[in-house]
C-alpha positions as CSV (number, residue, x, y, z in Angstrom):
1,M,37.5,61.0,-104.4
2,P,39.9,63.5,-106.0
3,Y,38.7,66.9,-107.0
4,N,37.4,66.9,-110.5
5,E,36.7,70.5,-111.7
6,E,34.8,69.5,-114.8
7,Q,32.4,67.2,-113.0
8,S,31.8,69.8,-110.3
9,L,31.1,72.5,-112.9
10,N,28.8,70.2,-114.9
11,A,26.8,69.3,-111.8
12,L,26.3,73.0,-110.8
13,K,25.4,74.0,-114.4
14,K,22.6,71.3,-114.5
15,L,21.4,72.5,-111.1
16,L,21.4,76.2,-112.1
17,K,19.5,75.3,-115.3
18,T,16.9,73.4,-113.2
19,I,16.4,76.3,-110.8
20,H,16.0,78.8,-113.6
21,Q,13.4,76.6,-115.3
22,L,11.4,76.3,-112.1
23,R,11.1,80.1,-111.9
24,A,10.7,80.7,-115.7
25,P,7.4,80.9,-117.5
26,G,5.9,77.5,-117.7
27,G,7.8,76.4,-114.6
28,C,6.5,75.5,-111.2
29,P,3.7,77.6,-109.7
30,W,5.0,77.2,-106.2
31,D,8.5,78.2,-107.0
32,Q,7.3,81.1,-109.1
33,K,5.3,82.7,-106.2
34,Q,8.2,82.5,-103.7
35,T,9.9,85.7,-102.5
36,H,12.9,86.4,-100.3
37,Q,10.5,86.7,-97.3
38,S,8.4,83.6,-98.0
39,L,11.6,81.5,-98.3
40,R,13.1,82.8,-95.0
41,Q,11.5,80.2,-92.9
42,Y,12.8,77.4,-95.1
43,L,16.4,78.7,-94.9
44,I,16.1,78.5,-91.1
45,E,14.5,75.1,-91.1
46,E,17.0,73.6,-93.6
47,T,19.9,75.0,-91.6
48,Y,18.8,73.4,-88.4
49,E,18.1,70.1,-90.1
50,T,21.6,70.2,-91.5
51,I,23.0,70.9,-88.0
52,E,21.1,67.9,-86.7
53,V,23.0,65.8,-89.3
54,L,26.3,67.4,-88.5
55,D,25.8,66.4,-84.8
56,Q,26.0,62.8,-85.9
57,V,29.3,63.3,-87.8
58,T,32.0,63.1,-85.2
59,S,34.6,61.4,-87.4
60,P,35.1,60.4,-91.1
61,E,34.1,56.9,-90.1
62,D,30.5,58.1,-89.5
63,F,30.0,58.4,-93.3
64,K,30.3,54.6,-93.5
65,T,26.7,54.6,-92.1
66,P,24.5,54.9,-95.1
67,S,21.7,56.9,-93.3
68,I,24.2,59.5,-92.1
69,K,25.9,59.8,-95.5
70,N,22.6,60.1,-97.4
71,A,21.2,62.6,-94.9
72,F,24.4,64.7,-95.2
73,V,24.2,64.9,-98.9
74,E,20.4,65.6,-98.9
75,E,20.4,68.3,-96.2
76,W,23.3,70.2,-97.7
77,G,21.5,70.0,-101.0
78,D,18.4,71.6,-99.4
79,V,20.6,74.5,-98.1
80,L,22.2,74.9,-101.5
81,L,18.7,75.1,-103.0
82,Q,17.9,78.1,-100.8
83,I,21.0,79.9,-101.9
84,L,20.3,79.4,-105.5
85,L,16.6,80.3,-105.3
86,H,17.4,83.6,-103.6
87,A,20.1,84.4,-106.2
88,E,17.6,83.5,-109.0
89,I,14.9,85.7,-107.5
90,A,17.2,88.6,-107.0
91,S,18.6,88.4,-110.5
92,E,15.1,88.7,-112.0
93,T,14.9,92.2,-110.6
94,D,18.5,93.2,-110.9
95,P,20.7,91.1,-113.2
96,S,23.8,92.3,-111.4
97,I,22.7,90.3,-108.4
98,S,23.2,86.8,-109.6
99,I,24.8,83.5,-108.5
100,E,27.8,84.5,-110.6
101,A,28.1,87.8,-108.7
102,I,27.8,86.0,-105.4
103,A,30.4,83.4,-106.4
104,N,32.8,86.0,-107.7
105,Q,32.5,88.2,-104.7
106,L,33.1,85.2,-102.4
107,N,36.0,84.0,-104.4
108,E,37.7,87.4,-104.3
109,K,37.2,87.6,-100.6
110,M,38.6,84.2,-100.0
111,I,41.7,85.0,-101.9
112,R,42.0,88.4,-100.3
113,R,41.7,87.0,-96.8
114,H,44.1,84.1,-97.3
115,P,47.3,86.0,-98.2
116,H,49.3,83.1,-96.7
117,V,47.9,80.8,-99.5
118,F,47.5,83.2,-102.4
119,G,50.2,85.8,-101.5
120,E,53.4,86.1,-99.6
121,A,52.2,86.3,-96.0
122,K,53.5,83.7,-93.5
123,V,51.5,82.1,-90.7
124,E,52.5,79.8,-87.9
125,G,49.1,78.1,-87.4
126,A,45.3,78.5,-87.3
127,E,45.5,81.3,-84.7
128,D,47.6,83.5,-87.0
129,V,45.0,82.8,-89.8
130,V,42.2,84.1,-87.6
131,K,44.1,87.2,-86.6
132,N,45.0,88.0,-90.2
133,W,41.3,87.4,-91.2
134,A,40.1,89.9,-88.5
135,Q,42.7,92.5,-89.5
136,I,41.9,92.3,-93.2
137,K,38.2,92.4,-92.5
138,A,38.6,95.5,-90.4
139,V,40.5,97.2,-93.2
140,E,37.9,96.3,-95.7
141,K,35.1,97.6,-93.5
142,A,37.0,100.9,-92.9
143,T,37.4,101.5,-96.7
144,K,33.7,100.9,-97.6
145,P,31.9,104.1,-98.6
146,E,29.3,103.7,-95.8
147,S,31.9,103.4,-93.1
148,A,32.3,107.2,-92.7
149,T,28.8,107.5,-91.2
150,A,28.5,104.1,-89.7
151,S,28.7,103.3,-85.9
152,T,32.0,102.0,-84.7
153,S,30.7,99.7,-82.0
154,V,32.2,96.2,-81.8
155,F,28.7,94.8,-81.9
156,D,27.8,96.4,-85.3
157,T,28.7,93.2,-87.3
158,I,26.6,90.9,-85.1
159,P,23.3,90.0,-86.8
160,K,20.5,90.8,-84.5
161,G,18.5,87.8,-85.7
162,M,21.0,85.3,-84.5
163,P,19.8,82.7,-82.0
164,G,20.5,83.6,-78.4
165,F,23.4,81.3,-77.7
166,A,25.1,82.1,-81.0
167,R,24.7,85.8,-80.5
168,T,26.0,85.6,-76.9
169,M,29.1,83.8,-78.0
170,N,29.7,86.4,-80.7
171,V,29.3,89.2,-78.2
172,I,31.8,87.5,-75.8
173,Q,34.3,87.0,-78.6
174,K,34.0,90.7,-79.7
175,V,34.6,92.1,-76.3
176,T,37.4,89.6,-75.6
177,K,39.3,90.8,-78.6
178,V,39.3,94.4,-77.2
179,G,40.5,93.2,-73.8
180,F,37.2,93.2,-71.9
181,Q,37.6,89.7,-70.4
182,W,38.9,87.9,-67.3
183,P,42.5,86.6,-67.6
184,D,41.4,83.0,-67.0
185,V,38.3,80.9,-66.5
186,K,38.4,81.4,-62.7
187,G,36.6,84.7,-63.2
188,P,33.6,83.5,-65.1
189,L,33.4,80.4,-62.8
190,E,33.1,82.6,-59.8
191,K,30.6,84.9,-61.6
192,L,28.5,81.8,-62.5
193,Q,28.3,80.8,-58.8
194,E,27.4,84.4,-57.9
195,E,24.6,84.5,-60.5
196,V,23.3,81.1,-59.5
197,T,23.1,82.2,-55.9
198,E,21.1,85.4,-57.0
199,L,18.8,83.3,-59.1
200,T,18.2,80.8,-56.3
201,E,17.5,83.7,-53.8
202,E,15.0,85.3,-56.2
203,C,13.2,82.0,-56.8
204,H,13.0,81.3,-53.1
205,Q,11.5,84.7,-52.5
206,H,8.9,84.2,-55.2
207,P,7.4,80.7,-55.5
208,E,6.2,79.8,-59.0
209,N,2.6,79.5,-58.0
210,S,2.3,83.1,-56.7
211,V,4.8,85.1,-58.8
212,T,3.8,88.5,-60.2
213,A,4.6,89.8,-63.7
214,E,7.3,92.1,-62.2
215,E,8.8,89.3,-60.1
216,K,8.8,87.1,-63.1
217,L,10.9,89.7,-65.0
218,K,13.4,89.7,-62.1
219,I,13.8,86.0,-62.2
220,E,14.1,86.1,-66.0
221,G,16.9,88.6,-65.6
222,E,18.8,86.5,-63.1
223,L,18.3,83.4,-65.4
224,G,19.7,85.4,-68.3
225,D,22.8,86.3,-66.2
226,V,23.3,82.6,-65.4
227,L,23.2,81.7,-69.0
228,F,25.5,84.5,-70.1
229,S,28.1,83.4,-67.4
230,A,27.8,79.8,-68.6
231,C,28.5,80.9,-72.2
232,N,31.6,82.8,-71.0
233,I,32.9,79.6,-69.5
234,A,32.2,77.9,-72.9
235,H,34.3,80.6,-74.5
236,F,37.3,79.9,-72.4
237,Y,37.1,76.2,-73.3
238,K,36.3,76.8,-76.9
239,L,33.0,75.0,-76.6
240,D,29.7,75.6,-78.4
241,P,26.9,76.0,-75.8
242,E,24.3,75.3,-78.4
243,A,26.0,71.9,-79.2
244,A,26.4,71.2,-75.5
245,L,22.7,71.8,-75.0
246,R,21.8,69.6,-78.0
247,N,24.0,66.8,-76.7
248,T,22.2,67.0,-73.3
249,L,18.8,67.0,-75.0
250,R,19.8,64.0,-77.0
251,K,20.9,62.2,-73.9
252,F,17.7,63.3,-72.0
253,E,15.5,62.2,-74.9
254,G,17.2,58.8,-75.1
255,R,16.7,58.1,-71.4
256,F,13.1,59.3,-71.5
257,R,12.4,57.0,-74.5
258,H,13.6,54.2,-72.3
259,V,11.1,55.3,-69.6
260,E,8.3,55.4,-72.2
261,Q,9.2,52.0,-73.6
262,S,9.5,50.4,-70.2
263,L,6.1,51.7,-69.1
264,A,4.6,50.6,-72.4
265,K,5.6,47.0,-71.6
266,E,3.4,47.4,-68.5
267,G,0.5,48.7,-70.5
268,K,1.0,52.3,-69.2
269,T,1.8,55.7,-70.6
270,P,3.8,58.3,-68.7
271,E,0.6,60.1,-67.8
272,Q,-0.7,57.0,-66.1
273,A,2.5,56.3,-64.1
274,T,3.8,57.9,-60.9
275,L,6.9,59.9,-60.7
276,E,8.5,57.1,-58.6
277,E,7.8,54.6,-61.4
278,M,9.3,56.9,-64.0
279,D,12.3,57.6,-61.9
280,K,13.0,53.9,-61.6
281,Y,13.3,53.4,-65.3
282,W,15.2,56.7,-65.7
283,E,17.9,55.3,-63.3
284,Q,17.9,52.1,-65.4
285,A,18.6,54.2,-68.5
286,K,21.5,55.9,-66.9
């Protein structure tokens, strides 16, 4: 479907009017009592639900499946709702913080950071675009009033509330840009083997049924080192460890559902079956 500016604007206008009415006097009691903090959990939930749908979209052909198409539209709508609610709540206190201000600021930034589209800059491909983006962003940050007293660490722009894998990949990307990285994947592969060996040794020394709090912290530290090294390998191959883990979980869940269904045909639950019985059906699922 070709881009139709009038239809898009009309749809957004109707939605904005609805959101405003929900918060206005005579609107919805639930929406009226919401704050930025009370809505925080919904933004997180809706984001993860949207990611779950995105995991099912591997090509344009997937949208031919009605359930995927409908879920895609619905979940992105739920994310958009969160953006509009936060903008509406903020504008009630400070009219200068509005959806218009957010849209204008974003539009200006997109134009500023794409000089190869809206200016005279030339690029050879996507990598040049990323480099230009980073350079322009650095200049913008340096010219902000607060930059004179701000810290200059490469980690300053990484949100501390990010999930572990996402934050790890962000950290790795930041230090890689300043040259703190192995020349190729051989380095992190060897490091992963080293960390797995250390984790194995620590676990062998402290069996799980007799581990102390201090020993548990040591094992946790070694496990963290293993996960960090695995993320560094993901960096070299441009993989998303979060997506990789979700794919493994989806495969694991599918196989275990087969185990549950096979046992159910025998009138059993997993709790009533032996490990050998479950292993038999697990191998079938593979």
